C-alpha positions as CSV (number, residue, x, y, z in Angstrom):
1,M,-67.0,72.9,-31.3
2,T,-68.0,70.7,-27.9
3,A,-67.8,73.1,-24.8
4,P,-65.8,72.8,-22.1
5,R,-67.0,70.1,-19.0
6,Q,-67.8,71.4,-15.8
7,H,-66.9,70.9,-12.8
8,T,-68.7,69.0,-10.3
9,E,-67.0,70.1,-6.6
10,V,-66.6,67.0,-4.4
11,A,-65.7,67.7,-0.5
12,V,-64.1,64.7,0.8
13,G,-63.3,63.5,4.1
14,V,-60.0,62.0,5.0
15,L,-61.2,60.4,8.8
16,L,-57.9,59.6,10.9
17,R,-57.8,57.9,13.6
18,D,-55.1,58.7,16.5
19,D,-53.1,55.5,15.2
20,G,-52.9,57.3,12.0
21,A,-55.7,55.1,10.4
22,L,-57.3,56.2,7.6
23,L,-61.5,55.4,6.8
24,L,-62.2,54.1,3.5
25,S,-65.5,53.2,2.0
26,T,-66.7,51.6,-1.4
27,R,-68.7,53.1,-4.0
28,P,-72.7,51.7,-3.6
29,E,-73.7,49.4,-6.2
30,G,-75.4,51.7,-8.7
31,K,-72.5,54.3,-9.0
32,A,-69.8,55.0,-11.2
33,Y,-66.8,52.7,-9.8
34,A,-68.8,50.9,-7.6
35,G,-66.9,48.6,-5.4
36,Y,-63.8,50.7,-5.6
37,W,-62.9,52.1,-2.3
38,E,-62.4,56.0,-1.9
39,F,-62.7,58.5,1.1
40,P,-66.1,59.3,2.2
41,G,-67.8,62.6,0.5
42,G,-70.2,63.6,-1.7
43,K,-70.8,66.8,-4.1
44,I,-71.1,70.2,-2.9
45,E,-74.4,71.5,-2.9
46,A,-76.0,75.1,-3.7
47,G,-74.9,77.9,-0.9
48,E,-73.1,75.2,1.1
49,S,-69.4,75.7,2.1
50,V,-67.4,72.8,2.1
51,E,-67.2,71.9,5.7
52,Q,-70.8,71.9,5.8
53,A,-71.0,69.5,2.1
54,L,-68.8,67.6,4.3
55,R,-70.8,67.5,7.4
56,R,-74.1,67.0,5.3
57,E,-72.3,63.8,3.3
58,L,-71.0,61.8,6.1
59,Q,-74.3,62.6,8.6
60,E,-75.8,60.8,5.4
61,E,-73.4,58.3,4.3
62,L,-72.3,57.4,7.6
63,G,-74.3,58.6,10.2
64,I,-71.7,60.3,11.5
65,T,-71.1,64.2,13.3
66,I,-67.9,65.4,12.4
67,A,-66.6,68.2,14.9
68,G,-64.5,70.2,11.7
69,A,-62.7,69.7,9.1
70,E,-59.2,71.0,8.4
71,A,-59.1,71.8,4.5
72,W,-56.2,70.3,3.4
73,K,-55.6,69.8,-0.8
74,V,-57.6,70.8,-3.7
75,T,-57.6,68.1,-6.6
76,E,-59.1,67.6,-10.2
77,H,-59.9,64.4,-11.6
78,D,-61.4,63.7,-14.7
79,Y,-63.5,60.1,-14.9
80,P,-65.4,59.4,-18.2
81,H,-68.6,60.3,-16.0
82,A,-67.6,63.3,-13.9
83,L,-65.0,66.4,-14.2
84,V,-64.5,66.7,-10.4
85,R,-62.7,69.3,-8.2
86,L,-61.6,67.3,-5.1
87,H,-61.8,69.4,-2.0
88,W,-59.7,67.4,0.2
89,C,-60.5,67.5,4.5
90,K,-58.8,66.0,7.0
91,V,-60.9,65.4,10.1
92,R,-59.8,64.0,13.3
93,D,-62.4,64.4,15.9
94,W,-66.4,62.6,15.1
95,R,-69.2,61.1,17.0
96,G,-71.5,58.5,16.6
97,E,-71.6,54.9,15.3
98,F,-70.4,54.3,12.3
99,E,-73.0,52.7,10.2
100,M,-73.2,52.4,6.7
101,R,-76.3,54.1,5.2
102,E,-76.0,53.2,1.3
103,G,-74.9,49.4,1.7
104,Q,-70.7,50.2,1.4
105,Q,-68.3,48.1,3.1
106,M,-65.8,50.2,5.2
107,C,-62.8,49.7,6.7
108,W,-59.9,51.2,8.8
109,Q,-56.0,51.3,6.8
110,Q,-52.6,52.2,7.1
111,L,-50.5,52.6,4.5
112,P,-49.7,51.1,2.5
113,L,-53.4,50.1,2.0
114,D,-54.6,46.3,1.8
115,V,-57.2,47.3,-0.2
116,T,-58.0,47.3,-4.0
117,P,-59.1,49.1,-6.6
118,V,-59.3,52.4,-4.8
119,L,-61.0,55.1,-7.1
120,P,-58.5,56.9,-8.8
121,G,-58.6,60.5,-7.6
122,A,-57.4,59.6,-4.4
123,L,-54.1,57.7,-5.4
124,P,-52.2,61.0,-5.3
125,V,-53.6,62.1,-1.5
126,L,-52.7,58.3,-0.7
127,D,-48.7,59.5,-2.1
128,W,-49.0,62.4,-0.1
129,L,-50.4,61.2,3.4
130,A,-47.8,58.5,2.7
131,Q,-44.9,61.1,2.4
132,E,-45.9,63.1,5.2
133,R,-45.1,59.8,7.1
134,G,-41.6,59.9,5.7
135,L,-42.8,56.1,4.0
């Protein structure tokens, strides 16, 4: 009998500009799904809140400091390498210049996206954002 897989808790930021554009970045080389487009974020460490983890991850990955995060949705996705619980937060206010500190690419996108492939766990969120905008 196999023990059930444990969830990896992940904080994810949906960074939104005033014009409605979304920030996406690529997964760095050496990570599962390298080169896929995703929303930035990362694992929640022991003792961290979702917002604390997101603040830390965006500083580490992108070099920005967020003013706050609006908890939005929670989803789960079962990847071959990990079972993840994704805590989606909308972020509308940040400061600092974007730096791709893990060698990733970034781009601002309007819906529907022009970039592919997109990490499978992000697809439901793109649908919800499109529905919110009446697309």
